C-alpha positions in Angstrom: -36.8 4.7 80.3 -37.7 4.8 84.0 -38.2 1.2 85.7 -41.4 0.7 88.0 -41.3 1.9 91.6 -42.9 0.0 94.5 -44.2 0.9 97.7 -41.5 -2.4 98.4 -39.0 -0.6 96.8 -39.3 2.7 98.6 -39.5 0.8 102.0 -36.4 -1.3 101.2 -34.8 1.9 100.2 -35.9 4.1 103.0 -33.8 1.8 105.6 -30.5 1.8 103.6 -27.3 3.9 104.6 -26.1 6.9 102.3 -24.1 3.9 100.8 -26.3 1.7 100.1 -28.4 4.2 98.7 -25.2 4.8 96.2 -25.0 1.2 95.0 -28.7 1.5 94.5 -28.1 4.6 92.8 -25.7 3.1 90.4 -27.4 0.0 90.3 -30.6 1.6 88.7 -29.5 4.1 87.2 -27.5 1.9 84.6 -31.0 -0.4 84.6 -33.1 2.4 83.7 -30.4 4.6 81.6 -30.9 7.8 83.0 -30.0 9.7 86.0 -32.4 12.5 87.6 -32.8 15.3 88.9 -34.7 18.7 90.0 -35.0 21.7 87.6 -36.2 24.9 88.4 -36.6 28.0 86.3 -33.2 29.5 87.1 -31.3 25.8 86.5 -30.9 23.0 88.1 -30.6 22.4 92.0 -27.8 22.9 93.8 -27.3 21.3 97.9 -24.2 23.3 100.0 -22.3 20.3 101.9 -20.6 20.6 105.4 -17.8 22.0 103.5 -19.8 24.9 101.8 -19.1 22.9 98.4 -21.9 23.2 95.6 -23.1 19.6 94.6 -25.9 18.8 92.5 -28.1 16.1 94.0 -28.8 12.8 91.9 -31.4 10.4 92.0 -32.4 6.9 90.3 -35.7 7.5 89.8 -38.2 10.4 89.2 -40.3 9.8 92.3 -37.3 10.0 94.2 -36.9 13.8 92.9 -40.4 14.8 93.3 -39.8 13.7 96.9 -37.5 16.7 96.8 -39.7 19.3 95.6 -40.7 21.0 98.8 -39.9 23.5 100.5 -37.2 26.0 98.5 -37.8 24.0 95.7 -41.5 23.3 95.7 -41.6 25.1 92.2 -39.0 22.2 90.9 -39.8 19.9 88.2 -37.9 16.3 88.2 -35.9 16.0 85.0 -33.7 13.3 83.8 -30.5 12.7 81.8 -30.0 9.8 79.4 -27.2 8.0 81.0 -25.0 8.3 78.1 -25.3 11.8 77.4 -24.3 11.9 81.5 -21.6 10.0 81.0 -20.1 11.8 77.5 -21.7 15.6 77.7 -22.4 15.9 81.7 -19.5 14.3 83.3 -16.8 16.0 81.5 -18.5 19.5 82.2 -19.1 19.5 86.0 -15.7 18.0 85.9 -14.3 21.3 84.2 -16.7 23.2 86.3 -15.7 21.5 89.5 -19.0 20.6 90.4 -19.7 17.8 93.4 -22.2 15.5 93.3 -24.6 14.3 95.7 -25.7 10.6 95.1 -29.0 9.9 96.6 -29.2 12.2 99.3 -32.6 11.6 102.3 -34.6 13.7 103.9 -31.7 14.2 106.2 -29.9 15.7 103.6 -27.4 12.9 104.1 -25.8 11.2 100.9 -22.4 10.3 99.2 -20.6 13.2 97.6 -18.2 11.9 94.4 -16.5 13.6 91.6 -18.3 13.4 88.5 -15.2 11.0 87.5 -15.7 9.1 90.5 -19.2 8.7 89.5 -18.4 7.5 85.8 -16.3 4.9 87.2 -19.0 3.2 89.1 -21.2 3.4 86.6 -19.1 2.1 83.3 -17.9 -0.5 85.9 -21.6 -1.3 86.5 -22.2 -1.1 82.7 -19.7 -3.6 82.3 -21.2 -6.4 84.5 -24.7 -5.7 82.4 
């Protein structure tokens, strides 16, 4: 249920800070009803934080995830998870596994690193406002 992404949207988003992209992610993930990442034959991609922690990168739209399917991830494809499934199944599973999330990283690999529970709280709060 992706929303249309215009060139103007891309321009505005490219100017946002990591915190601004996090807020944009929350708003658009709730509005679009899905979370996007990249999937390869070996599974979902992970990024390594400066603290050597594995993080699952997530984006609010297919096109933002697709833009990362280059270099070592060139064989990966954007894949979405419905927001309800993300909240009900993925979040508890990632919490149990100790997986962190990097929300909407930019091409400098800067994004907001949060726990699945922190992101769930933000998403549920945003859902309550709709």
